[in-house]
N, C-alpha and C positions, 0 to 999 in steps of 0.2 A: 474481146472485140476482134473481129477479123482484120488482119493487116492488109486485106485487099479493099478496105473501105475507100471509096472514091470521094474526094473533097474538091469543092470549088472555093478558092480563096480570093476575096476582093478587098484590096487595100491600096490606097494611093500613096502610102509612105514606103518608098523603095527599100530602105534598109530593113525596116520591120518585116516587110513582105518577103524579102529574100531569106532573112533569118528563120522565119516561121516555115517557109517552104522547105529549106534544107533540113530543119529538125524534124518536120513531119515526114519527109521522105526517109530519113534515117530510121524512123519508127515503123516504116513499112507501108505508109499510106500512099495512095495514088493521088497526086495533087495537081490541079490546074490552077494557074495563078494569073490574075489580071488586075489592072489598076483602077478599073471602073466597070459598072454593069454593061454599058454599051459595047465595050470591047469584048465582053463575054457572050454576046448574042449568039454567035455561031456555035460556040462550045455548048451552050444550053440546048440548042436545037439538035446537035449531034450526039450528046452524051446524057446519061442519067447519073445524077449525083446522090450519094447517100446523105451528104450534109453540105449545105452552102454556108460559108462563113463570110460575113460581109461587114464592112465598116459602115457607119452611119453617114459620115460626111465624105463625099467623093465628088469629083468633077463629072459633069454630064448628067448624072442621075443620082440623087441621094438614096441612102439605104432604105428609108421608109417607103419611098415610091417604088423602089426595086422589090421590096418585100411584098407590097400589095400586088405587084405584077406577077410575082412568082406564085403567091397564094391563090390568085385568081385562076392561074393556069393549072396549078396542082396543089390543092389544099393540104395534101399530106406531105409535101416537101419539108424536110427538116432544115431549119435555119437557126444559126447562132449569130447574133449581132455583136459588133465591137463598138464601144463608145468611149469618147474622151471624158476626162474629169469634168463634172459640171453639167453633163447632158444625160444624167440618169433618167430624168423624166421622159426623154425621147426613147430611151431603151425600154422603159415600162410600156410606152405606147406601142413599141414594136412587138412586145410580148402579147399585148392585147390583140394585136393583129395576127398572131399565130406563131411568132418566133418561139423556139424552144427555150432559149436562155440567152443571157448576155454576159459579156466580159467588159470590165471597166479598165481602160488603159491607165498606166502601164500594167501588163500582166505577163507572166512567163508562159512559154510553150507548154510546160508541164500542167499549168492550170487549164489550158485549152484541151489538152489530151484527156484530162480528167473529165471535163464536161462532155467530150466526144464519147468517152467510155460510158458515161451515164446515159447519154442519149441513145446509143446503140443498144444498151441493155434494156432500156425502156421500150424501144421499138420492137425488140425480140419478145418482150412480155405482151405487148399489144397484139402482135401477130399470133402468138400462142393462144391468147385469150379469145381472139376472134375465131380462130380455128375450133377451139373448144365449144364456143357458143353455137357455131354452125352444126357441130356434131350433136349437140344437145337440142338443136332446133329452137333456140331462144336467142333473140337479139339483145333484149334488155331485161333487167330485173323488174318484176312488177312493183310499181310504187304503192306506197300506203299514204301518200300525201293527198288528203281529201279535198276536192274542190274542182268545179268546172267554170269558175268565173274567169274573166279575161286576165285578171291579175295572177291567178294561180296557173292558168295555161302558160303564161309567160315564164313563171318560175320553173315549171316542169320542162318547158322547152329548153331553158338554159341548163338545167340539170342533165338532160339527155345529151346536149352538146358537150358538156364537161366530161362526159364518159370517155371521150376519145383523147383527152389531153391530161397532163399531169401538173398543170399550173396551180399555184397557190390561189385559194378562194377566200374572199372576205365577205361574210354575210352580215348585212346591216338589218337591224330590226329591233323593235322594242321587246321587252320581256313578255313571254307567254305566246309568242307567235309561232314557235315550233322550229327554232334555229337548229337544235340538235337533230330533229327529225330530218331536216333538209340535208344536214351534214352526213347523216347515215345514208341517205339516198344517193348522195354524190359518191360515197364510198362504194355502195352496193352496185351502182351502175357503172363503175369504173373497172379498169383492168386489175385493180388491186382488191377486188371483191373477195378473193379467197384469203387475203391477208387480214391481220387484226384491225379493228376499229377501236381506237383509244380516245375516250372523251375526258376532258379535264375542265372543271369549272374553276377558273382562276379567281372568281369572286368568293368562292367558298373556302379558299385556302388562306391561312394566315400569311402575311407578306414574307415573314422570315422562313417559311417552309416551302415556298413555291419553287425555289431553286432546287432543293433536295427532291421534291416531288417530280419535277420535270427531268432532271439530269441524273438523279440517283446519287449514291454515296458509297464509300468504302467503310468497312468496319473500323471504328475508332476515329473517323474523320472529324467528329465533334462529340460533345457530351451527349450521351444517349444513343449514339450510333453503335449498337451492340452487334450488328451484323451488316453484311453488304445489302444494299437496296438497289434494285434495278429501276431506273427512271422511266417516265412515261414515253419519252422519245425513243428510248431503246426498246421498249415493249412494242412500239408502233412499227418497228423495222419490217419492211415488206408490205406495210398497209398504210392506214391513214390515221393521223392524229388531229383531233378537233379541240382547239383551245377556245372555250366559250368565255365571254366577258374578257377579251384580250385587253380591253381598256383598263383593267385592274392590275395589269402587270406593272410592278414598280419600275421607275426610271432606271434605278441602279442595276436591274436585271436585264434590261432591254438590249444592252450591248452584247451580252453573252447569248441571248436568244437570237439576235441578228446573225451572229457568227455561225450558230448551229443551222439556221435556215439557209444561209449562203453556202456553207462548206459541207453540210451534211456530215459533220463530225462533232464529237463532244467528249469531254472528260468528266467522269463522275467526281463529285466532291471528295477531295483527299487522294485522288489518283493522278498520276502523270501519264497514264496510258490513254492514247487517243483512239476512240471507237468510231468506226464508220457506220452511219445509220441511213437507211433508205426508206423515206416516208413521203407521203403526200400531206401537205398542210392545208387544213381548213380552219379558219378562225371566225369568230363572231363578236360583234360589238353592239352594245345597247346605246352607245353614245356616238356622236359624230367625231371620228378620229381626226379628220382634217382640222376641226376646231381645236381639238386637244393639242395637235401639232403647233398651231398658231399660238396657243397659250403656253407652250413650252412644257406640256405635261406628257407628251409622247414624241419619241424620236421620229424625225422625218424619214430617215433612211429605212427604218424598220417599217414605217407606214407604206412606203413605196414597195417594199418586198412583200408585204401582206396583201396589198390591194391590186394584185395582178388582174384578177377577175372579180369585180364587185358583183354582189348578188343581193338585191333588195327584197326583203320578205315583208309584205304588207300586213298591217294590223287587221284584225277581224272586221273592224268598222268599214274598211275599204273593200271588203269582199263578202258583204252580207248575203248575197245569193248562195253562198256556200253553206250557210247555217243549217238549212234543212238536211243537207247531205251529212254534215258533221253530226247532227243529232242522231240520225239513223245509224251512223257508224258507232258512236259512243254507246247508244242503247243496245246495239247488238253485242258489243264487247262486255258491257256490264251485266247483260241478261245472264250470261254464263256464270259470271262470278257470284251474282246474287241469287242464282237458281230460279230465275223467272222463265218458265217455258215459253211464254208469249209476252211480248212488250208492244205497247202502242202509245201514241202521243196525240192529243187533240190538236186540231188545226189552230184553235185560238191560242194555244200555248206556243206553237211554232211562230205565229204572227207576233206575239209579245217578244219572243226571243230574237226574231229578226229585226225588230225595231229598237232593240236595246243597244247602248253604245259600246259595251264590252271593254271596259278599261283594262281588264285582265286578259283579254284576247282569248285564244283557243283554249288555253289552260283553264281559264275561268268557266268557259262553256262546258268543258269536260267535267269540272267539279260540280256544276249546277245540275247537269244531267244525272250524275251519280247520286247526288243528294235527293233529287226528285224521285228517282227509281226506288231508293231506300224507303222514302216516305210513302210511296204508292202501295207497297205491300203486294199488290196483285199484278204489278207491271204496267198498269194503266196510268199514264201521266195526264192529270187534268190541271185546270187553271188554279185549283186550290193548293197545288204543291209549289207554285211559283213563289220565290222569296218576295218580300214586301217592296224591295227597291224597283221591281218591275211595274209597280202600280203608282210610283211617284213620278212627278214631272221629269222628263229626260233632259239632263243637263248637257247631253251631247250636242244640242243645238248651239251651244256656245263653247264647244271644245275645239281648240286649234292644235294640231300636231306640229310642234316646233323641233322635233328630235333631229331632223336632217335638213334644216334650212339655216343659212348663214346670216341672213339679213331680212328684215321685215319692215314694210311701210306701215307704221302704226296708224296714222290718221286714216289712210285709205282702207286698211283692214277693219278698223272700228266702224267706219261709215258703212262699209259693205255688209258687215255683220248686223248692224242696226237695221238697215234696209230689209235684209232677209227676214229678221224677226218681226218687223212691222207687217210685211206681206203675209207672213205665216199667221199672225194674229187676225188680220183682216179676213183671210181665207177661212180660218177656223170659226170666226164669228159671223161669217156670211155677210160681211160689209157693215155689220152693226158696230159703230164706233165705241159706244159705251161698253159693250161686251168685250171688244178687242182691247180696250184700255184696261179693263179688269184682268184680262189674260196676261197683259204685260206689267200689271201692277204700277201703272202710271196714270196721272190725271187725263181726262178726256181731252182737255185743251192742249196738253203736251203731245198727245197722239195726233190730234188734228194738225198741229204744226209739222210734225214729222211726215204725215201723209202729204201735205202740201209740197214738201221738198221732193217727194217721190213723183209729183205730178200725176198722182193716181186719182181716179174718180172717187168721190166721197158719197 
């Protein structure tokens, strides 16, 4: 880092402010110091700062309001926030608003200098990457996330935004929605795209082996450790590490994981040598982590560190308009593998696929397309190749996704669902009560009572 780096330091604690200023100047930084943002107005007009370091709680204007003001004026301004004990949630809010990192008081000036070093190194990488992309005539990596629905456009927009930052990302989504695909796109779109992408499925690893897999070990560290093993975090140095099913990380290991994420340092099992690692962290969870925190099954401080940038990946049932595009994509891919020179699919098959509930999400659709192409022999998918579940009554009409909700009004939900089913049966039976009752498998008298509650014409 260049010792000509110019800093703006804002802190209303006189002693702490003076100590930091003296030590930073001794390290060769150019430092302007004020006790609140309002006092620094003229300095911000006259000067350009490489980094602004600001406290959260200050007189005149708080740090969050100041951060919003700075980012509105210059979205690329680098900011580090300082926060007192017990206000970590506020610091997380600051990072969501664009702060690069935060320091929790009390901290040493050495910790601040380390974060400044990381920030400036990251900025250099960003600038080099942007220059390279301009030379190559490409602004972004082409994505392979298939879909044009509003839900997928929102996901793609967020991925493109994440390309310019290095913050931790937590992907929420049920199994089969393509969380690893999204993690790869985040990596490929970022300044770390030339570095490694290391994916780890925490659910597939035995709990007693997760630590060794993530952090590595030295020869002889435990029974069976016949040679040195490099851990996944070390392999991800300079790139991105993706921890899928982070909710399966044992509580006993979460403290060590938190330290590695915070300090970007680790020790292999059986070693006393501390290794510096430079990685971007993307995690994914199939469960609601905030609920696990409330139940004592997941550390709150680790959750805050992971959930800097939340990204929700919708299930396939919430983006059914993407199904024809996904079918086309999978057919083209499998056509090469199965040696079909020409593939096509009937419209009635597409209609059945679109109206299905897809409990297995995109992964299930992919498997279905491959199975039908294998059975087709000539690459022509007809209604005959569809599995039998596509011809059975669709239970999706009574499916409620509770993966990411914390509370539900049961009576209101049940009443609403019943009303929807009654209206569905009436519409399908074209107003014929006897036929509608048969569709619902209830007596005609029961249906008549339910219809009267709807105040619907009989």
